[in-house]
N, C-alpha and C positions, 0 to 999 in steps of 0.2 A: 410528613417527612419526605425530603427529596431523595431521588434515587439517581445515581450517576453511572455513566459509562465513559471510560477513557478510550479514545480512538486515535489511531496513529496513521500518518500519511504515507503514501507510496511515491513512486516516481512521478515527476511532473511538479514536485514541490521544491526542487533544488534551486539554490541561487547562491552566488558568491557572497560571503558574509554570514551565512547561516550558522547560528550557534556562537558566533564570536562575542556578541554582547553579553550573553549568559556566562561564557567562559571568563570574561573580564570582570564580572560582578559576583560570581559564585565559585568558590573553590571546588565544590563537588562537580560542577560542569567542566572546569578546566581539567580536573583529574579524569573525567570520563573521556575527554579527547586524548589525553595522554595514554590512557588504557587502550584506546582504539589504535593509536600509533604503534604502541608496543605489540599488540596482537597481530597487526598487519605487517610490521617491519618497515613502514614508510610513513611519511608525514601526511596522513589523511587530514589532520587538523588544518594544516596550511592550505590544502585544497578547499576545504570547507570555508575557511575564513577569507581567502584571497583569490580563489579560482586558479587558473583562468577558466572561464565559463565553458569553453569548448571541451576542456578535459573533464570538467564536472558533469557534463552531459553524457559522457561515455558510460554505458550502463554498469560496467564493472567498477566504476568509481561512484556513480550515482547511488547505487544501492547501499554500500557501506557508509557513504556520507550522510544520507538521510537517516539511516539507522543510528549513527553516532549522535547526530543533532537531536533526534527524537529521544534517545535514552538520556542524554544530558539534560534535556528539558524535563523529562519525567523525574529524574533524580532530584533536580532542584525543587520541583513542585512537591515531591514526597517529603523533602526536608523542611519545607515552609508551610505545608498545609496538612490538616488532619483528614482530608477527604479520602474515603475508601470507595473504590468503584464496585458496583455490582457485577459489571461485565467489562471485559477488555475486547477490543477488536482493532483490526488494521486493514487497510486497503492494499492487497497484494503484498509487496515488500513489507508494508506496515504490520502485517501479521507477525513478523519476526520481532518487531519492537514490542508488540503486545505480549508475546511469549516471554521476552526478557522481563517486562514489567510484572508478569504473573509469577516469575520465578522458575518457569519451566526450562528456560535456556539461560546459560551464562552469557554475559555480554561478549566476552572474548570468543566463545563458540559461535554466537550468532553473527558477529561481524565478519569472522573468517568464512562462515558458511554463505553469507549473502555476497561476499566478494566473489566466491566461486560461482554462486548462482548467477550473478550478473555476467560473468565471463561465459558460462555455459549457454545462457540464453542468447548472447550475442553471437556465439560461434555456431549455434544450432542451424541458423539460416543465413546464407550469404547476403551481404548488404544489397538491397534492391530487389531481392527475390520475394520478400514479404513486407507487409505494412499493416497499418491500422487506420480506421476511420471512425469518426463520430457521426452517428445517424440520429437526428433529433425528431421527436414527434411521432415516431412509428411504434405501434404496439409490438410487444415481444413476439407474439405468434406470427404476425405479418412479416416482421423482419426476418424471422427464421425461414419463412417461405421465400423471401427475396434471396437469402443466402443459398437455399437449395437450388433455386432457379439460376443463380449466377455461377455456381461452382464449376460446372462443365468439366468435371474430373479433377478440379483443383480443390484446395482447402479454403473455406471461408466460413466463419461462424461468430456468434456473439461472444465477446471476450470480457466486457465489463457491463453489468447491469447497474449503472450508477445511481439513477433516480428515475422517477416516472418521466418518460419522454426523452431520456438521455441514455443511449446504449452505444457502446463502442464495439466494432467488429474487428476481427483480425484474420489474416490468412495470406495466400499468395497475392501479390500485387495486382495481377490481372483480374482475379476474382473479386477482390475488394473494390476495384474500379468499376466492375460490372454491377455490383450491388448499389454503388452510388448512382450509376446511370438509371437503374431500375427504380430506385427511390425517387429520383428527380422526375422521371417519366410519370410516376404515380402522383406527383404533386408535392412530394416531400423535398423542399428546396434546401433545407439545412442538413446537408450531407457533405462532409469534408474530410480529406485526408489529414492525418495527424503527423507532426514532425517527430517520428520515433525511429529508433535504429533497428527494431526487430518486431515481428508479429507476436506479441506476448499473449499468453492464455489461450492458445489454440493447439490443434494437433501437431502443428509444425514444431512445437517445443518438446516433442517426445524425447529426442536425444538429450536435451538439457535435463529433463526429469530423471532419466536413467542415470546420468552422471551425478546429479544432486543426491540421489538415493545412496550412492556410494559414499559420498561425503558425510551424509547424516548417520551412516552406520557407526561412525566413530564419535558421535556426539551424545553426551549424557543428557537425559531429560528428567527434570525433577518434578515434584508435586506443584500443582497450580494453585496459587493463593486465591485467584478469582478465575471463573470460567472465561475462555477465549472463544468468541463467536467466529467460527471458521469461514473463510471465503467460499469453500467448496460446498458446505451444507447450509450456511446461513443459520446455524444452530450452535449453542454453546457446547464446548468440550472442556471437561475437567479431568479427563483420563490421560495421564502421561503416556500410556502405551499407544495412544492414537495420534499423538502429535506428529511424528515423523511421516506417517502415511498420509496425513492430511496435507503436509507441506509438499510432499512429492506430487500428490494428485493436483494440488493447486496450480502447478506450473502449466499444465495443459487445460485446466478447467476454467470456465468463466468465473469472474469475481461477482458473487451475489451480494453486492453492497446494499442495494435497495431493500432486499428481503432481510438482510442482516439487521439494518436499522429498524425495520418494521418489527422484527422479532423482539428486539430490545425494548421498543416502545410498548409492545403488547405485554411484555413481562414487567412493566412498571417504570422503566427508565424515563425520567423527565428532563434530565440535563446531560448533554454530551460535551465532553471536554476534548478538543483536538490538541494533541501534544506533539509538537514538532514544527518544522518549517511549513509555512503556507497556511491558507484557510480554505482549501478546496473541500475538505470533508465537512467542515462546518456549514459551508454553502449547500452541499448536497443534503445534509440533514434537514435544512430548512425546506428544501424542495420535497423531501420525502414525507415529513410530518411538520405541518405549520405550527402545531402546539408545542413541539419540543424546543427547548432552548439550547443553543450551542455557544461555545466559547473557545477561544484559541489561546494556547500557551506556547509562545516561541521566544519570548524575551522577558526581561525583568518586570516590565509593566504588566504583562499578562499574569505572571506568577503572583505579583503583589495584589492585583485585582481579585484573583481567584482566592488567594489566601485570606483576603480581607472580606470575603463573603459576598462578592458581587454577582455570583451565579448560584 
């Protein structure tokens, strides 16, 4: 018997047109975007379907847009397929999509919260003061040494442990640049700045975490139908009382995606279904565990293939 995990993308998966094809073909997807528009008080659906891309890239827009597209895809899949996941997980922002799918958060609460989260993360650090970089081929312990050497009184640390040999760092722009220089001097040539608007998942995000905690105080958390593997611990959580604390801690903590996938594989998961725009996580799963199968659901073809038993 196959065991499934549903996984949900974070930032970097956004593109104009996302969710549109599903909304045109499934009433429940169209209703999901209408629900998002009503919750936010503006036409998020139009931004998802038409862009412009420069507005969609603003993190205060990106986060609710990806959440809306992911939840719409999940609702369609749920209506068309009997698959029940053993675990749910999401990369950074995607953890909110996973919590909606688990029943812990209402869609309206989640989309309003991530809209605020995106704004707070952008406002925590002035543009240009912080950045992120991908460092490829460096072992985690060695990369942490590079960060310590490069800090020089500034902040720089691993932000995303994405897969073996792929780690993203975040911090002050100068310190991130020094890590790149150190890595290249040691022979690691694949070190590059990322086109991001803020240094996510590092200590510079503390003001955002504090403001997010205030928003989450007014959010109701319900029972979880399936455990959500948290970014902070790379372990499943099924306790509603812990959800808010993990979401606040997540803002400044590294995303332990590599370890999260490994945990699910060790617990018997053999099939990973990425639900939402893009195929980034499906690609990472293949790098983390070559035996695990991964599949993407972001349009009608994906839904029909999965509902038809192709995975």
